[in-house]
All heavy atoms as a GROMACS GRO file, in nm:
protein
  611
    1LEU      N    1   8.157   9.461  10.694
    1LEU     CA    2   8.092   9.488  10.817
    1LEU      C    3   8.167   9.608  10.886
    1LEU      O    4   8.288   9.600  10.891
    1LEU     CB    5   8.096   9.369  10.914
    1LEU     CG    6   8.044   9.384  11.055
    1LEU    CD1    7   7.897   9.422  11.050
    1LEU    CD2    8   8.064   9.260  11.140
    2LYS      N    9   8.091   9.707  10.925
    2LYS     CA   10   8.154   9.822  10.988
    2LYS      C   11   8.096   9.832  11.130
    2LYS      O   12   7.979   9.844  11.152
    2LYS     CB   13   8.124   9.953  10.914
    2LYS     CG   14   8.192   9.954  10.782
    2LYS     CD   15   8.170  10.090  10.711
    2LYS     CE   16   8.243  10.084  10.582
    2LYS     NZ   17   8.241  10.208  10.518
    3LEU      N   18   8.187   9.822  11.224
    3LEU     CA   19   8.154   9.826  11.367
    3LEU      C   20   8.246   9.929  11.435
    3LEU      O   21   8.362   9.920  11.423
    3LEU     CB   22   8.170   9.687  11.430
    3LEU     CG   23   8.130   9.670  11.576
    3LEU    CD1   24   7.977   9.683  11.591
    3LEU    CD2   25   8.174   9.535  11.627
    4ASN      N   26   8.181  10.026  11.506
    4ASN     CA   27   8.263  10.132  11.572
    4ASN      C   28   8.295  10.096  11.720
    4ASN      O   29   8.395  10.130  11.770
    4ASN     CB   30   8.194  10.265  11.569
    4ASN     CG   31   8.185  10.317  11.428
    4ASN    OD1   32   8.278  10.301  11.350
    4ASN    ND2   33   8.072  10.380  11.396
    5GLU      N   34   8.200  10.027  11.786
    5GLU     CA   35   8.211   9.995  11.929
    5GLU      C   36   8.176   9.853  11.954
    5GLU      O   37   8.087   9.792  11.897
    5GLU     CB   38   8.123  10.085  12.012
    5GLU     CG   39   8.157  10.235  11.999
    5GLU     CD   40   8.072  10.323  12.087
    5GLU    OE1   41   7.996  10.273  12.169
    5GLU    OE2   42   8.086  10.445  12.075
    6PHE      N   43   8.252   9.788  12.046
    6PHE     CA   44   8.230   9.648  12.083
    6PHE      C   45   8.240   9.635  12.234
    6PHE      O   46   8.338   9.682  12.294
    6PHE     CB   47   8.331   9.561  12.012
    6PHE     CG   48   8.314   9.417  12.047
    6PHE    CD1   49   8.224   9.343  11.973
    6PHE    CD2   50   8.382   9.353  12.147
    6PHE    CE1   51   8.203   9.205  12.002
    6PHE    CE2   52   8.365   9.218  12.175
    6PHE     CZ   53   8.270   9.145  12.100
    7TYR      N   54   8.130   9.584  12.295
    7TYR     CA   55   8.122   9.563  12.438
    7TYR      C   56   8.102   9.416  12.468
    7TYR      O   57   8.000   9.360  12.417
    7TYR     CB   58   8.014   9.646  12.501
    7TYR     CG   59   8.022   9.796  12.478
    7TYR    CD1   60   7.974   9.856  12.364
    7TYR    CD2   61   8.090   9.873  12.578
    7TYR    CE1   62   7.986   9.995  12.348
    7TYR    CE2   63   8.096  10.013  12.553
    7TYR     CZ   64   8.046  10.073  12.442
    7TYR     OH   65   8.062  10.207  12.422
    8ALA      N   66   8.180   9.356  12.550
    8ALA     CA   67   8.161   9.215  12.594
    8ALA      C   68   8.235   9.189  12.724
    8ALA      O   69   8.337   9.123  12.721
    8ALA     CB   70   8.198   9.126  12.481
    9GLY      N   71   8.190   9.242  12.832
    9GLY     CA   72   8.252   9.216  12.956
    9GLY      C   73   8.189   9.102  13.035
    9GLY      O   74   8.072   9.074  13.024
   10ARG      N   75   8.274   9.036  13.115
   10ARG     CA   76   8.224   8.928  13.207
   10ARG      C   77   8.158   8.813  13.129
   10ARG      O   78   8.056   8.763  13.170
   10ARG     CB   79   8.140   8.980  13.310
   10ARG     CG   80   8.203   9.074  13.407
   10ARG     CD   81   8.106   9.117  13.513
   10ARG     NE   82   8.178   9.194  13.608
   10ARG     CZ   83   8.135   9.218  13.734
   10ARG    NH1   84   8.024   9.164  13.773
   10ARG    NH2   85   8.205   9.294  13.810
   11ASN      N   86   8.215   8.774  13.017
   11ASN     CA   87   8.156   8.667  12.937
   11ASN      C   88   8.235   8.542  12.936
   11ASN      O   89   8.194   8.448  12.870
   11ASN     CB   90   8.138   8.716  12.793
   11ASN     CG   91   8.029   8.817  12.780
   11ASN    OD1   92   7.912   8.786  12.814
   11ASN    ND2   93   8.059   8.936  12.730
   12ARG      N   94   8.343   8.537  13.006
   12ARG     CA   95   8.432   8.419  13.006
   12ARG      C   96   8.465   8.368  12.871
   12ARG      O   97   8.459   8.251  12.837
   12ARG     CB   98   8.367   8.301  13.091
   12ARG     CG   99   8.364   8.336  13.238
   12ARG     CD  100   8.332   8.215  13.322
   12ARG     NE  101   8.436   8.113  13.305
   12ARG     CZ  102   8.539   8.094  13.385
   12ARG    NH1  103   8.552   8.173  13.493
   12ARG    NH2  104   8.624   7.999  13.362
   13MET      N  105   8.500   8.464  12.782
   13MET     CA  106   8.539   8.430  12.649
   13MET      C  107   8.664   8.352  12.636
   13MET      O  108   8.689   8.274  12.545
   13MET     CB  109   8.552   8.556  12.560
   13MET     CG  110   8.421   8.619  12.522
   13MET     SD  111   8.441   8.747  12.395
   13MET     CE  112   8.511   8.876  12.478
   14GLU      N  113   8.754   8.378  12.734
   14GLU     CA  114   8.881   8.306  12.741
   14GLU      C  115   8.964   8.319  12.610
   14GLU      O  116   8.923   8.401  12.527
   14GLU     CB  117   8.864   8.166  12.792
   14GLU     CG  118   8.796   8.159  12.929
   14GLU     CD  119   8.775   8.021  12.980
   14GLU    OE1  120   8.803   7.923  12.915
   14GLU    OE2  121   8.721   8.015  13.097
   15CYS      N  122   9.063   8.246  12.594
   15CYS     CA  123   9.147   8.256  12.471
   15CYS      C  124   9.070   8.219  12.345
   15CYS      O  125   9.086   8.289  12.240
   15CYS     CB  126   9.274   8.167  12.486
   15CYS     SG  127   9.384   8.238  12.612
   16THR      N  128   8.989   8.117  12.350
   16THR     CA  129   8.917   8.071  12.230
   16THR      C  130   8.826   8.183  12.178
   16THR      O  131   8.825   8.210  12.056
   16THR     CB  132   8.832   7.948  12.260
   16THR    OG1  133   8.920   7.845  12.306
   16THR    CG2  134   8.758   7.899  12.136
   17GLY      N  135   8.757   8.246  12.264
   17GLY     CA  136   8.661   8.356  12.225
   17GLY      C  137   8.741   8.478  12.175
   17GLY      O  138   8.700   8.541  12.077
   18PHE      N  139   8.856   8.511  12.243
   18PHE     CA  140   8.931   8.628  12.201
   18PHE      C  141   8.993   8.603  12.060
   18PHE      O  142   9.000   8.693  11.980
   18PHE     CB  143   9.042   8.660  12.299
   18PHE     CG  144   9.001   8.776  12.394
   18PHE    CD1  145   8.876   8.788  12.450
   18PHE    CD2  146   9.098   8.868  12.425
   18PHE    CE1  147   8.848   8.892  12.535
   18PHE    CE2  148   9.066   8.976  12.508
   18PHE     CZ  149   8.938   8.983  12.565
   19LYS      N  150   9.035   8.483  12.042
   19LYS     CA  151   9.095   8.452  11.910
   19LYS      C  152   8.987   8.468  11.797
   19LYS      O  153   9.013   8.516  11.687
   19LYS     CB  154   9.151   8.310  11.905
   19LYS     CG  155   9.285   8.299  11.985
   19LYS     CD  156   9.328   8.157  11.980
   19LYS     CE  157   9.456   8.137  12.063
   19LYS     NZ  158   9.503   7.997  12.064
   20ALA      N  159   8.864   8.422  11.827
   20ALA     CA  160   8.753   8.439  11.728
   20ALA      C  161   8.719   8.585  11.703
   20ALA      O  162   8.710   8.625  11.584
   20ALA     CB  163   8.634   8.359  11.777
   21ILE      N  164   8.701   8.665  11.807
   21ILE     CA  165   8.671   8.803  11.782
   21ILE      C  166   8.786   8.876  11.720
   21ILE      O  167   8.774   8.969  11.640
   21ILE     CB  168   8.622   8.879  11.910
   21ILE    CG1  169   8.725   8.889  12.016
   21ILE    CG2  170   8.496   8.820  11.952
   21ILE    CD1  171   8.688   8.982  12.131
   22ALA      N  172   8.911   8.839  11.749
   22ALA     CA  173   9.027   8.896  11.688
   22ALA      C  174   9.026   8.881  11.539
   22ALA      O  175   9.056   8.976  11.460
   22ALA     CB  176   9.158   8.840  11.747
   23GLU      N  177   8.987   8.768  11.488
   23GLU     CA  178   8.974   8.743  11.342
   23GLU      C  179   8.873   8.842  11.283
   23GLU      O  180   8.899   8.894  11.178
   23GLU     CB  181   8.939   8.596  11.317
   23GLU     CG  182   9.050   8.500  11.344
   23GLU     CD  183   9.176   8.532  11.265
   23GLU    OE1  184   9.169   8.559  11.142
   23GLU    OE2  185   9.282   8.536  11.323
   24ALA      N  186   8.766   8.863  11.352
   24ALA     CA  187   8.662   8.954  11.299
   24ALA      C  188   8.715   9.099  11.306
   24ALA      O  189   8.696   9.178  11.213
   24ALA     CB  190   8.532   8.943  11.379
   25PHE      N  191   8.786   9.138  11.409
   25PHE     CA  192   8.841   9.270  11.423
   25PHE      C  193   8.938   9.300  11.316
   25PHE      O  194   8.948   9.410  11.263
   25PHE     CB  195   8.907   9.289  11.557
   25PHE     CG  196   8.811   9.292  11.676
   25PHE    CD1  197   8.864   9.290  11.810
   25PHE    CD2  198   8.673   9.296  11.662
   25PHE    CE1  199   8.778   9.301  11.917
   25PHE    CE2  200   8.592   9.301  11.771
   25PHE     CZ  201   8.641   9.302  11.902
   26LYS      N  202   9.021   9.199  11.270
   26LYS     CA  203   9.113   9.218  11.168
   26LYS      C  204   9.043   9.265  11.034
   26LYS      O  205   9.090   9.345  10.964
   26LYS     CB  206   9.190   9.088  11.136
   26LYS     CG  207   9.300   9.061  11.227
   26LYS     CD  208   9.373   8.933  11.185
   26LYS     CE  209   9.465   8.879  11.290
   26LYS     NZ  210   9.529   8.754  11.250
   27VAL      N  211   8.933   9.196  11.003
   27VAL     CA  212   8.858   9.224  10.884
   27VAL      C  213   8.791   9.359  10.889
   27VAL      O  214   8.791   9.433  10.789
   27VAL     CB  215   8.756   9.113  10.859
   27VAL    CG1  216   8.674   9.143  10.736
   27VAL    CG2  217   8.825   8.975  10.843
   28MET      N  218   8.739   9.398  11.001
   28MET     CA  219   8.661   9.520  11.015
   28MET      C  220   8.754   9.642  11.001
   28MET      O  221   8.723   9.726  10.910
   28MET     CB  222   8.592   9.527  11.154
   28MET     CG  223   8.476   9.442  11.167
   28MET     SD  224   8.410   9.460  11.329
   28MET     CE  225   8.374   9.296  11.372
   29GLY      N  226   8.852   9.658  11.082
   29GLY     CA  227   8.938   9.774  11.074
   29GLY      C  228   8.874   9.907  11.112
   29GLY      O  229   8.926  10.008  11.079
   30THR      N  230   8.752   9.909  11.163
   30THR     CA  231   8.675  10.027  11.191
   30THR      C  232   8.657  10.058  11.340
   30THR      O  233   8.589  10.156  11.368
   30THR     CB  234   8.537  10.022  11.122
   30THR    OG1  235   8.468   9.907  11.170
   30THR    CG2  236   8.548  10.016  10.971
   31LEU      N  237   8.706   9.975  11.426
   31LEU     CA  238   8.674   9.992  11.566
   31LEU      C  239   8.740  10.123  11.625
   31LEU      O  240   8.851  10.150  11.592
   31LEU     CB  241   8.724   9.874  11.650
   31LEU     CG  242   8.642   9.746  11.622
   31LEU    CD1  243   8.719   9.626  11.676
   31LEU    CD2  244   8.513   9.753  11.689
   32LYS      N  245   8.660  10.185  11.704
   32LYS     CA  246   8.701  10.307  11.777
   32LYS      C  247   8.705  10.283  11.928
   32LYS      O  248   8.776  10.348  12.003
   32LYS     CB  249   8.615  10.427  11.744
   32LYS     CG  250   8.628  10.468  11.600
   32LYS     CD  251   8.546  10.591  11.573
   32LYS     CE  252   8.567  10.632  11.427
   32LYS     NZ  253   8.496  10.752  11.392
   33LYS      N  254   8.615  10.194  11.978
   33LYS     CA  255   8.604  10.169  12.116
   33LYS      C  256   8.579  10.020  12.146
   33LYS      O  257   8.497   9.962  12.084
   33LYS     CB  258   8.487  10.249  12.177
   33LYS     CG  259   8.476  10.244  12.323
   33LYS     CD  260   8.366  10.334  12.373
   33LYS     CE  261   8.356  10.339  12.521
   33LYS     NZ  262   8.258  10.440  12.570
   34ILE      N  263   8.658   9.965  12.236
   34ILE     CA  264   8.646   9.822  12.277
   34ILE      C  265   8.642   9.812  12.424
   34ILE      O  266   8.730   9.868  12.491
   34ILE     CB  267   8.762   9.736  12.220
   34ILE    CG1  268   8.770   9.738  12.067
   34ILE    CG2  269   8.751   9.591  12.266
   34ILE    CD1  270   8.889   9.676  12.008
   35GLU      N  271   8.544   9.751  12.478
   35GLU     CA  272   8.537   9.721  12.620
   35GLU      C  273   8.513   9.570  12.644
   35GLU      O  274   8.409   9.523  12.613
   35GLU     CB  275   8.427   9.804  12.688
   35GLU     CG  276   8.459   9.952  12.686
   35GLU     CD  277   8.387  10.036  12.787
   35GLU    OE1  278   8.321   9.974  12.874
   35GLU    OE2  279   8.399  10.156  12.782
   36ILE      N  280   8.620   9.503  12.685
   36ILE     CA  281   8.611   9.355  12.700
   36ILE      C  282   8.682   9.313  12.835
   36ILE      O  283   8.767   9.230  12.836
   36ILE     CB  284   8.674   9.282  12.582
   36ILE    CG1  285   8.805   9.350  12.537
   36ILE    CG2  286   8.570   9.278  12.465
   36ILE    CD1  287   8.867   9.283  12.418
   37PRO      N  288   8.635   9.368  12.947
   37PRO     CA  289   8.699   9.338  13.074
   37PRO      C  290   8.650   9.206  13.133
   37PRO      O  291   8.537   9.155  13.086
   37PRO     CB  292   8.649   9.450  13.168
   37PRO     CG  293   8.512   9.486  13.112
   37PRO     CD  294   8.531   9.469  12.962
   38GLN      N  295   8.726   9.144  13.215
   38GLN     CA  296   8.689   9.031  13.295
   38GLN      C  297   8.643   8.910  13.209
   38GLN      O  298   8.534   8.858  13.226
   38GLN     CB  299   8.586   9.061  13.394
   38GLN     CG  300   8.628   9.171  13.498
   38GLN     CD  301   8.529   9.210  13.592
   38GLN    OE1  302   8.408   9.217  13.560
   38GLN    NE2  303   8.567   9.255  13.711
   39ASN      N  304   8.726   8.862  13.120
   39ASN     CA  305   8.695   8.753  13.032
   39ASN      C  306   8.787   8.636  13.049
   39ASN      O  307   8.784   8.546  12.973
   39ASN     CB  308   8.687   8.798  12.889
   39ASN     CG  309   8.556   8.862  12.852
   39ASN    OD1  310   8.456   8.804  12.849
   39ASN    ND2  311   8.561   8.995  12.827
   40PHE      N  312   8.870   8.638  13.154
   40PHE     CA  313   8.962   8.530  13.182
   40PHE      C  314   9.050   8.493  13.064
   40PHE      O  315   9.078   8.374  13.034
   40PHE     CB  316   8.887   8.410  13.234
   40PHE     CG  317   8.803   8.435  13.357
   40PHE    CD1  318   8.667   8.457  13.343
   40PHE    CD2  319   8.862   8.435  13.477
   40PHE    CE1  320   8.589   8.486  13.453
   40PHE    CE2  321   8.788   8.459  13.592
   40PHE     CZ  322   8.654   8.486  13.579
   41VAL      N  323   9.103   8.595  12.996
   41VAL     CA  324   9.187   8.572  12.879
   41VAL      C  325   9.332   8.571  12.922
   41VAL      O  326   9.380   8.651  13.000
   41VAL     CB  327   9.160   8.682  12.773
   41VAL    CG1  328   9.254   8.665  12.650
   41VAL    CG2  329   9.015   8.681  12.730
   42LYS      N  330   9.404   8.481  12.859
   42LYS     CA  331   9.551   8.465  12.894
   42LYS      C  332   9.628   8.500  12.773
   42LYS      O  333   9.584   8.558  12.670
   42LYS     CB  334   9.576   8.320  12.937
   42LYS     CG  335   9.508   8.293  13.069
   42LYS     CD  336   9.554   8.167  13.131
   42LYS     CE  337   9.472   8.153  13.265
   42LYS     NZ  338   9.528   8.062  13.353
   43LYS      N  339   9.753   8.473  12.776
   43LYS     CA  340   9.853   8.514  12.677
   43LYS      C  341   9.814   8.497  12.530
   43LYS      O  342   9.821   8.591  12.454
   43LYS     CB  343   9.990   8.441  12.705
   43LYS     CG  344  10.101   8.481  12.618
   43LYS     CD  345  10.227   8.402  12.650
   43LYS     CE  346  10.341   8.430  12.558
   43LYS     NZ  347  10.458   8.354  12.593
   44GLU      N  348   9.775   8.380  12.485
   44GLU     CA  349   9.747   8.352  12.351
   44GLU      C  350   9.629   8.440  12.300
   44GLU      O  351   9.635   8.493  12.185
   44GLU     CB  352   9.715   8.209  12.326
   44GLU     CG  353   9.830   8.110  12.360
   44GLU     CD  354   9.836   8.077  12.507
   44GLU    OE1  355   9.738   8.090  12.581
   44GLU    OE2  356   9.950   8.041  12.550
   45GLY      N  357   9.527   8.457  12.383
   45GLY     CA  358   9.417   8.540  12.338
   45GLY      C  359   9.451   8.687  12.338
   45GLY      O  360   9.409   8.759  12.246
   46MET      N  361   9.536   8.735  12.426
   46MET     CA  362   9.577   8.875  12.430
   46MET      C  363   9.670   8.903  12.307
   46MET      O  364   9.654   9.008  12.242
   46MET     CB  365   9.648   8.909  12.558
   46MET     CG  366   9.558   8.908  12.678
   46MET     SD  367   9.413   9.010  12.662
   46MET     CE  368   9.477   9.170  12.676
   47ILE      N  369   9.751   8.810  12.272
   47ILE     CA  370   9.840   8.832  12.156
   47ILE      C  371   9.754   8.839  12.030
   47ILE      O  372   9.776   8.920  11.948
   47ILE     CB  373   9.946   8.720  12.151
   47ILE    CG1  374  10.049   8.736  12.264
   47ILE    CG2  375  10.016   8.721  12.014
   47ILE    CD1  376  10.147   8.621  12.280
   48ALA      N  377   9.658   8.751  12.022
   48ALA     CA  378   9.570   8.753  11.903
   48ALA      C  379   9.492   8.885  11.892
   48ALA      O  380   9.483   8.948  11.788
   48ALA     CB  381   9.472   8.640  11.907
   49LEU      N  382   9.448   8.936  12.007
   49LEU     CA  383   9.380   9.063  12.008
   49LEU      C  384   9.472   9.178  11.969
   49LEU      O  385   9.434   9.263  11.882
   49LEU     CB  386   9.320   9.091  12.149
   49LEU     CG  387   9.246   9.225  12.166
   49LEU    CD1  388   9.121   9.227  12.082
   49LEU    CD2  389   9.219   9.252  12.310
   50VAL      N  390   9.587   9.184  12.022
   50VAL     CA  391   9.678   9.293  11.989
   50VAL      C  392   9.717   9.291  11.843
   50VAL      O  393   9.721   9.396  11.774
   50VAL     CB  394   9.810   9.277  12.078
   50VAL    CG1  395   9.920   9.372  12.028
   50VAL    CG2  396   9.780   9.310  12.220
   51GLU      N  397   9.738   9.173  11.787
   51GLU     CA  398   9.765   9.161  11.643
   51GLU      C  399   9.649   9.212  11.560
   51GLU      O  400   9.667   9.282  11.461
   51GLU     CB  401   9.793   9.013  11.603
   51GLU     CG  402   9.928   8.969  11.650
   51GLU     CD  403  10.047   9.048  11.584
   51GLU    OE1  404  10.042   9.073  11.464
   51GLU    OE2  405  10.137   9.090  11.663
   52ALA      N  406   9.525   9.181  11.598
   52ALA     CA  407   9.410   9.227  11.526
   52ALA      C  408   9.393   9.375  11.537
   52ALA      O  409   9.345   9.437  11.439
   52ALA     CB  410   9.285   9.156  11.586
   53LEU      N  411   9.426   9.435  11.646
   53LEU     CA  412   9.406   9.578  11.665
   53LEU      C  413   9.499   9.661  11.579
   53LEU      O  414   9.474   9.778  11.558
   53LEU     CB  415   9.420   9.614  11.813
   53LEU     CG  416   9.310   9.550  11.897
   53LEU    CD1  417   9.319   9.592  12.042
   53LEU    CD2  418   9.166   9.584  11.848
   54LYS      N  419   9.600   9.598  11.528
   54LYS     CA  420   9.693   9.675  11.440
   54LYS      C  421   9.620   9.727  11.319
   54LYS      O  422   9.665   9.827  11.260
   54LYS     CB  423   9.812   9.589  11.396
   54LYS     CG  424   9.907   9.557  11.512
   54LYS     CD  425  10.021   9.469  11.472
   54LYS     CE  426  10.113   9.436  11.586
   54LYS     NZ  427  10.221   9.341  11.545
   55SER      N  428   9.522   9.658  11.272
   55SER     CA  429   9.444   9.702  11.151
   55SER      C  430   9.332   9.796  11.185
   55SER      O  431   9.263   9.848  11.098
   55SER     CB  432   9.388   9.580  11.077
   55SER     OG  433   9.290   9.518  11.158
   56ASN      N  434   9.314   9.830  11.310
   56ASN     CA  435   9.212   9.923  11.359
   56ASN      C  436   9.281  10.049  11.400
   56ASN      O  437   9.287  10.084  11.518
   56ASN     CB  438   9.128   9.862  11.474
   56ASN     CG  439   9.033   9.753  11.425
   56ASN    OD1  440   8.921   9.778  11.393
   56ASN    ND2  441   9.089   9.633  11.425
   57THR      N  442   9.333  10.127  11.302
   57THR     CA  443   9.414  10.244  11.325
   57THR      C  444   9.335  10.365  11.387
   57THR      O  445   9.395  10.457  11.441
   57THR     CB  446   9.481  10.295  11.201
   57THR    OG1  447   9.379  10.320  11.100
   57THR    CG2  448   9.577  10.183  11.148
   58GLY      N  449   9.201  10.360  11.386
   58GLY     CA  450   9.121  10.464  11.447
   58GLY      C  451   9.085  10.438  11.591
   58GLY      O  452   9.006  10.512  11.647
   59LEU      N  453   9.134  10.333  11.648
   59LEU     CA  454   9.098  10.296  11.786
   59LEU      C  455   9.140  10.403  11.883
   59LEU      O  456   9.254  10.450  11.885
   59LEU     CB  457   9.175  10.168  11.826
   59LEU     CG  458   9.134  10.102  11.958
   59LEU    CD1  459   8.989  10.059  11.956
   59LEU    CD2  460   9.223   9.989  11.988
   60GLU      N  461   9.041  10.446  11.960
   60GLU     CA  462   9.065  10.556  12.055
   60GLU      C  463   9.056  10.514  12.204
   60GLU      O  464   9.109  10.579  12.290
   60GLU     CB  465   8.958  10.664  12.034
   60GLU     CG  466   8.959  10.725  11.904
   60GLU     CD  467   8.838  10.809  11.864
   60GLU    OE1  468   8.743  10.819  11.951
   60GLU    OE2  469   8.836  10.871  11.758
   61HIS      N  470   8.987  10.397  12.226
   61HIS     CA  471   8.960  10.358  12.366
   61HIS      C  472   8.958  10.207  12.373
   61HIS      O  473   8.893  10.140  12.294
   61HIS     CB  474   8.820  10.415  12.408
   61HIS     CG  475   8.780  10.369  12.542
   61HIS    ND1  476   8.808  10.428  12.658
   61HIS    CD2  477   8.701  10.262  12.578
   61HIS    CE1  478   8.752  10.365  12.761
   61HIS    NE2  479   8.689  10.260  12.714
   62ILE      N  480   9.030  10.153  12.472
   62ILE     CA  481   9.028  10.007  12.490
   62ILE      C  482   9.028   9.979  12.642
   62ILE      O  483   9.104  10.039  12.717
   62ILE     CB  484   9.146   9.933  12.423
   62ILE    CG1  485   9.131   9.783  12.437
   62ILE    CG2  486   9.278   9.986  12.467
   62ILE    CD1  487   9.217   9.702  12.354
   63HIS      N  488   8.933   9.897  12.683
   63HIS     CA  489   8.914   9.871  12.826
   63HIS      C  490   8.932   9.717  12.837
   63HIS      O  491   8.837   9.644  12.799
   63HIS     CB  492   8.782   9.919  12.873
   63HIS     CG  493   8.753   9.894  13.014
   63HIS    ND1  494   8.629   9.906  13.069
   63HIS    CD2  495   8.830   9.859  13.118
   63HIS    CE1  496   8.627   9.880  13.194
   63HIS    NE2  497   8.750   9.849  13.231
   64ILE      N  498   9.044   9.668  12.891
   64ILE     CA  499   9.062   9.521  12.896
   64ILE      C  500   9.102   9.479  13.039
   64ILE      O  501   9.165   9.376  13.051
   64ILE     CB  502   9.162   9.475  12.796
   64ILE    CG1  503   9.296   9.551  12.810
   64ILE    CG2  504   9.113   9.483  12.660
   64ILE    CD1  505   9.412   9.505  12.728
   65HIS      N  506   9.064   9.550  13.145
   65HIS     CA  507   9.110   9.516  13.276
   65HIS      C  508   9.061   9.377  13.318
   65HIS      O  509   8.968   9.326  13.268
   65HIS     CB  510   9.073   9.620  13.380
   65HIS     CG  511   8.933   9.609  13.433
   65HIS    ND1  512   8.824   9.658  13.367
   65HIS    CD2  513   8.884   9.554  13.544
   65HIS    CE1  514   8.713   9.633  13.438
   65HIS    NE2  515   8.747   9.567  13.543
   66ASP      N  516   9.133   9.321  13.415
   66ASP     CA  517   9.104   9.189  13.470
   66ASP      C  518   9.112   9.075  13.364
   66ASP      O  519   9.040   8.979  13.375
   66ASP     CB  520   8.970   9.185  13.544
   66ASP     CG  521   8.969   9.260  13.672
   66ASP    OD1  522   9.078   9.285  13.723
   66ASP    OD2  523   8.857   9.293  13.720
   67ASN      N  524   9.199   9.093  13.274
   67ASN     CA  525   9.242   8.983  13.180
   67ASN      C  526   9.392   8.971  13.204
   67ASN      O  527   9.454   9.045  13.272
   67ASN     CB  528   9.211   9.021  13.038
   67ASN     CG  529   9.062   9.017  13.006
   67ASN    OD1  530   8.998   8.910  13.019
   67ASN    ND2  531   9.004   9.132  12.975
   68TRP      N  532   9.451   8.877  13.142
   68TRP     CA  533   9.595   8.846  13.162
   68TRP      C  534   9.670   8.920  13.067
   68TRP      O  535   9.687   8.884  12.951
   68TRP     CB  536   9.612   8.695  13.146
   68TRP     CG  537   9.746   8.647  13.184
   68TRP    CD1  538   9.780   8.600  13.310
   68TRP    CD2  539   9.864   8.630  13.104
   68TRP    NE1  540   9.910   8.561  13.312
   68TRP    CE2  541   9.966   8.570  13.188
   68TRP    CE3  542   9.894   8.652  12.972
   68TRP    CZ2  543  10.089   8.546  13.142
   68TRP    CZ3  544  10.018   8.622  12.930
   68TRP    CH2  545  10.119   8.572  13.007
   69LEU      N  546   9.727   9.038  13.107
   69LEU     CA  547   9.812   9.117  13.019
   69LEU      C  548   9.943   9.139  13.095
   69LEU      O  549   9.952   9.227  13.182
   69LEU     CB  550   9.743   9.252  12.986
   69LEU     CG  551   9.819   9.339  12.889
   69LEU    CD1  552   9.844   9.269  12.758
   69LEU    CD2  553   9.745   9.467  12.870
   70LYS      N  554  10.040   9.065  13.066
   70LYS     CA  555  10.167   9.075  13.134
   70LYS      C  556  10.272   9.115  13.033
   70LYS      O  557  10.248   9.110  12.909
   70LYS     CB  558  10.203   8.942  13.196
   70LYS     CG  559  10.104   8.902  13.304
   70LYS     CD  560  10.154   8.798  13.391
   70LYS     CE  561  10.047   8.764  13.492
   70LYS     NZ  562  10.094   8.744  13.623
   71GLU      N  563  10.384   9.151  13.077
   71GLU     CA  564  10.490   9.204  12.998
   71GLU      C  565  10.532   9.103  12.884
   71GLU      O  566  10.558   9.148  12.775
   71GLU     CB  567  10.614   9.239  13.084
   71GLU     CG  568  10.722   9.313  13.004
   71GLU     CD  569  10.833   9.356  13.093
   71GLU    OE1  570  10.819   9.365  13.217
   71GLU    OE2  571  10.940   9.382  13.039
   72GLU      N  572  10.533   8.977  12.920
   72GLU     CA  573  10.574   8.884  12.817
   72GLU      C  574  10.475   8.873  12.696
   72GLU      O  575  10.518   8.850  12.585
   72GLU     CB  576  10.597   8.744  12.877
   72GLU     CG  577  10.474   8.680  12.936
   72GLU     CD  578  10.499   8.552  13.009
   72GLU    OE1  579  10.541   8.559  13.126
   72GLU    OE2  580  10.491   8.444  12.944
   73ALA      N  581  10.351   8.895  12.723
   73ALA     CA  582  10.254   8.901  12.614
   73ALA      C  583  10.267   9.027  12.529
   73ALA      O  584  10.256   9.027  12.416
   73ALA     CB  585  10.112   8.887  12.672
   74ILE      N  586  10.293   9.139  12.599
   74ILE     CA  587  10.315   9.260  12.533
   74ILE      C  588  10.432   9.260  12.442
   74ILE      O  589  10.430   9.312  12.328
   74ILE     CB  590  10.331   9.376  12.638
   74ILE    CG1  591  10.195   9.398  12.713
   74ILE    CG2  592  10.369   9.507  12.570
   74ILE    CD1  593  10.208   9.484  12.833
   75LYS      N  594  10.539   9.197  12.487
   75LYS     CA  595  10.666   9.191  12.408
   75LYS      C  596  10.644   9.110  12.278
   75LYS      O  597  10.709   9.139  12.176
   75LYS     CB  598  10.774   9.133  12.486
   75LYS     CG  599  10.832   9.226  12.596
   75LYS     CD  600  10.944   9.167  12.668
   75LYS     CE  601  10.996   9.261  12.775
   75LYS     NZ  602  11.100   9.202  12.853
   76GLU      N  603  10.563   9.009  12.283
   76GLU     CA  604  10.542   8.923  12.165
   76GLU      C  605  10.453   8.997  12.070
   76GLU      O  606  10.459   8.987  11.961
   76GLU     CB  607  10.484   8.791  12.208
   76GLU     CG  608  10.582   8.707  12.270
   76GLU     CD  609  10.534   8.561  12.293
   76GLU    OE1  610  10.471   8.508  12.204
   76GLU    OE2  611  10.561   8.510  12.402
   0.00000   0.00000   0.00000
C-alpha cells in the first residue's frame, strides 16, 4: 500500500487509534504529509506514532496540534 497523505483530525482516535495507524504507517513508509490534530492522544499513542514515522523518511509535513506531546514522550 502506498499512501502519500493522511488526514484524520478531530476523530478522538486516542491512543488505541494512534497505535493502529502507527502499525500501518510502519509498513507503508511512503508518507509525505500527515495531519492528525485534536485526537486526544496521550503519551503511548504519540510514542507509537514517532516510532512508526522513522520508516517514513520522505515525510515533509506533520500537523499534530492539540494532542499530548510533552518532553517526556519526545525523549522516549
